[in-house]
C-alpha positions in Angstrom: 3.8 2.3 -20.5 2.3 1.3 -17.1 4.4 1.7 -14.1 5.0 0.7 -10.5 4.3 3.8 -8.2 6.2 3.7 -4.9 5.1 6.2 -2.3 8.1 7.1 -0.1 8.6 9.3 3.0 10.9 9.4 6.0 9.2 6.6 7.9 10.7 3.3 9.0 8.5 1.6 6.3 10.4 3.3 3.4 13.0 0.5 2.9 10.2 -2.1 2.7 8.4 0.1 0.1 11.6 0.2 -1.9 12.2 -3.5 -1.6 8.6 -4.4 -2.6 8.6 -2.0 -5.5 11.9 -3.3 -6.8 10.6 -6.8 -6.6 7.4 -5.8 -8.4 9.3 -4.0 -11.1 11.6 -7.0 -11.6 8.7 -9.5 -11.7 6.5 -7.5 -14.1 9.2 -5.8 -16.2 7.6 -2.4 -15.5 9.3 0.9 -14.8 9.2 2.2 -11.3 8.5 5.7 -10.0 9.4 6.9 -6.6 6.9 9.5 -5.4 7.3 11.9 -2.4 4.6 14.4 -1.6 5.1 17.4 0.7 1.8 18.7 2.3 0.7 21.9 0.5 -0.1 23.7 3.7 3.5 23.7 4.8 4.1 26.9 2.7 1.3 28.8 4.3 0.7 27.4 7.7 2.4 30.2 9.6 0.5 32.9 7.7 -2.9 31.2 8.1 -2.4 30.5 11.8 -0.8 33.7 13.0 -1.4 36.7 10.6 -4.9 37.4 11.9 -3.6 37.6 15.5 -0.8 40.1 14.8 -1.1 43.7 16.1 -0.9 46.5 13.5 2.4 47.9 14.8 4.2 44.6 14.6 2.5 43.0 11.7 4.9 44.0 8.9 8.1 43.0 10.7 6.6 39.7 11.9 5.1 38.9 8.5 8.5 39.4 7.0 10.0 37.0 9.5 7.3 34.4 8.8 8.0 34.7 5.1 11.7 34.0 5.8 10.8 31.0 8.0 8.6 29.6 5.3 11.4 30.0 2.8 13.7 28.1 5.1 11.2 25.4 5.6 10.8 25.0 1.8 14.6 24.7 1.5 14.6 22.1 4.3 11.7 20.2 2.6 13.7 20.2 -0.6 16.9 19.0 1.0 15.0 16.3 3.0 13.3 15.1 -0.2 16.7 15.0 -2.1 18.3 12.9 0.7 15.3 10.6 0.8 15.3 10.1 -3.0 19.1 9.4 -2.9 18.6 6.7 -0.2 15.5 5.1 -1.8 17.0 5.2 -5.3 20.2 3.5 -4.1 18.3 0.8 -2.3 16.0 0.2 -5.3 18.9 0.1 -7.8 20.9 -2.3 -5.6 17.9 -4.7 -5.6 16.8 -4.3 -9.2 19.8 -3.0 -11.1 17.7 -0.3 -12.7 17.3 3.4 -11.8 13.7 4.4 -10.9 12.2 7.7 -12.0 11.6 10.3 -9.4 8.6 12.5 -8.8 8.4 15.2 -6.1 5.0 16.9 -5.6 3.4 19.3 -3.2 -0.2 18.6 -2.2 -2.0 15.7 -0.6 -0.8 12.1 -1.2 -4.3 10.7 -2.0 -5.0 13.4 -4.6 -1.5 13.1 -6.2 -1.7 9.3 -6.4 -5.2 9.5 -7.9 -4.0 12.0 -10.4 -1.1 9.7 -11.5 -2.8 6.3 -11.3 -4.0 6.3 -15.0 -0.7 5.0 -16.2 0.0 2.9 -13.0 -0.3 -0.8 -12.7 0.5 -1.1 -9.0 0.8 1.3 -6.1 3.1 0.5 -3.2 2.7 2.3 0.1 3.8 1.8 3.7 1.1 1.1 6.2 2.4 3.9 8.5 3.9 7.2 7.3 6.4 9.4 9.1 3.6 11.6 10.5 1.7 8.7 12.2 1.5 9.6 15.9 0.8 6.2 17.6 3.1 3.2 17.3 1.4 0.3 15.7 -1.5 2.4 14.3 -2.0 2.8 10.6 -1.2 6.1 9.0 -4.1 8.3 7.9 -2.8 8.6 4.4 -3.2 4.8 3.9 -6.9 4.8 4.2 -7.3 8.0 2.2 -5.2 6.6 -0.7 -7.1 3.3 -0.6 -10.4 5.0 -0.9 -9.2 7.4 -3.6 -7.7 4.9 -6.1 -8.9 2.0 -8.1 -5.5 0.3 -9.0 -4.1 -2.6 -6.9 -2.5 -1.3 -3.7 0.5 -3.2 -2.1 0.8 -2.2 1.5 4.3 -2.6 3.0 4.9 -3.7 6.5 8.0 -2.5 8.4 10.0 -5.6 7.3 9.5 -7.8 4.3 10.7 -11.1 3.0 11.0 -12.5 -0.5 7.5 -13.5 -1.7 7.7 -17.3 -2.2 4.3 -18.1 -0.7 1.1 -16.0 -0.9 -2.4 -16.4 0.3 -5.6 -15.3 -1.5 -8.4 -14.8 0.9 -11.3 -15.7 -1.4 -15.0 -15.2 -1.0 -16.2 -15.3 -4.6 -17.1 -11.6 -4.5 -16.5 -9.2 -7.4 -13.3 -7.8 -5.7 -11.9 -11.2 -4.7 -12.5 -12.4 -8.3 -10.7 -9.2 -9.5 -7.8 -10.2 -7.3 -7.9 -13.8 -8.6 -7.9 -12.6 -12.3 -4.9 -10.3 -11.6 -2.9 -13.1 -10.1 -3.7 -15.4 -13.0 -2.9 -12.9 -15.7 -0.1 -10.8 -14.2 3.5 -11.8 -13.8 3.8 -10.3 -10.3 3.4 -13.6 -8.4 4.6 -16.1 -10.9 7.0 -18.6 -9.4 5.5 -18.3 -5.9 3.4 -21.0 -4.2 -0.3 -20.1 -4.0 -2.6 -20.7 -1.0 -6.3 -20.2 -1.5 -8.5 -19.8 1.6 -12.2 -19.5 1.9 -13.7 -18.9 5.4 -17.4 -19.9 5.2 -19.9 -22.6 6.0 -19.1 -25.7 4.0 -22.0 -25.5 1.5 -21.9 -26.9 -2.0 -21.8 -23.4 -3.4 -18.8 -22.5 -1.3 -17.0 -25.7 -2.4 -17.8 -25.2 -6.0 -16.6 -21.5 -6.0 -13.3 -22.6 -4.3 -12.8 -25.4 -6.7 -13.4 -23.2 -9.7 -10.9 -20.6 -8.4 -8.3 -23.3 -7.8 -8.7 -24.6 -11.3 -8.1 -21.1 -12.8 -4.9 -20.7 -10.7 -3.7 -24.2 -11.8 -4.4 -23.3 -15.4 -2.3 -20.1 -14.9 0.6 -22.3 -13.8 0.4 -22.0 -10.0 1.0 -24.7 -7.5 -2.1 -24.3 -5.3 -3.3 -25.4 -1.9 -7.0 -24.7 -1.5 -8.7 -24.7 2.0 -12.3 -24.2 3.0 -12.5 -23.4 6.7 -15.6 -22.8 8.8 -14.5 -20.5 11.6 -16.3 -18.1 14.0 -13.7 -15.3 13.5 -12.7 -14.5 9.9 -9.9 -12.3 11.2 -8.4 -15.0 13.4 -8.8 -17.7 10.7 -6.8 -15.7 8.1 -4.2 -14.6 10.6 -3.7 -18.1 11.9 -3.3 -19.5 8.4 -0.7 -16.9 7.5 1.3 -17.7 10.7 1.0 -21.5 10.3 2.0 -21.6 6.6 4.8 -19.0 6.5 2.8 -16.7 4.1 4.8 -13.7 2.8 1.9 -11.8 1.2 -1.9 -11.6 1.7 -4.0 -11.0 -1.4 -7.7 -10.0 -1.1 -10.5 -7.7 -2.2 -11.3 -4.6 -0.2 -14.7 -3.1 0.7 -18.1 -4.8 0.4 -20.5 -6.6 2.6 -19.1 -10.1 3.1 -17.5 -11.0 6.4 -14.1 -11.5 4.9 -14.0 -8.0 3.4 -15.5 -6.4 6.5 -12.4 -7.8 8.3 -10.4 -5.3 6.3 -12.7 -2.3 5.7 -15.7 -2.4 8.0 -16.4 -2.0 11.7 -12.9 -3.1 12.5 -11.4 -0.4 10.2 -8.4 -2.2 8.7 -7.7 -4.1 11.9 -6.1 -7.0 10.0 -3.7 -4.7 8.2 -3.0 -2.8 11.4 -1.8 -5.9 13.3 -0.4 -7.8 10.3 3.4 -8.4 9.8 2.7 -9.5 6.3 2.3 -7.2 3.3 -1.2 -7.0 1.9 -2.2 -6.7 -1.8 -5.7 -5.1 -2.0 -8.1 -4.9 -4.9 -11.2 -2.7 -5.3 
């Protein structure tokens, strides 16, 4: 059975991750898993950093102390994870009336998610983790996970609203067509109003591609507003549309060479996600 995988930690984004994963599980009828990963180096950092600098006379006593400290850290990590899971499970169950499964691992988040993604339909992650050092900047785990996995990735912002209107940023690329196909075939966004936006020169090819995409969404049962906009800044055009139309979720493909995908993963390095107050559903 495919699942919804929610990556949780102690960040301020954790409640939104729980809310979005509960919504996704309810919409799709899939089981949810709450995943918390503790960095593997936590058990050995003290030994790696200090043991080579310890003098022979003091080495044994100090190493014993470091072992004790590591054991205490492990207990604290375990206690922290337990409290985190209790809070996240309670929030999830309150929203969905079902208890999620719980997975606690030690290692790297990207490697762990990549290992588990075979049976996963959707991965939910906060755009900033608890170890992010600069306010407003994306967490390093987000980009690593995005580049490591192939399943749809739902990126949670600090706050989230019920998804009643969503925007597909469409450029007729392979990844945006993958996003389109997912929306049409999956139950995740059923019942929400669809907005379809292409930012490009108004050529016949662009108009035809947009019209064909709209037709597929209508056939799938969506109420669709389709817009072709010629704008100098792709980033600004998408952001303005989101703000002007009360969009609750941005759906788009990631990576590639077109302007609309470079807006997310290119020279601006996820600039749109970084400044966005709207969750983003990405497809590779």
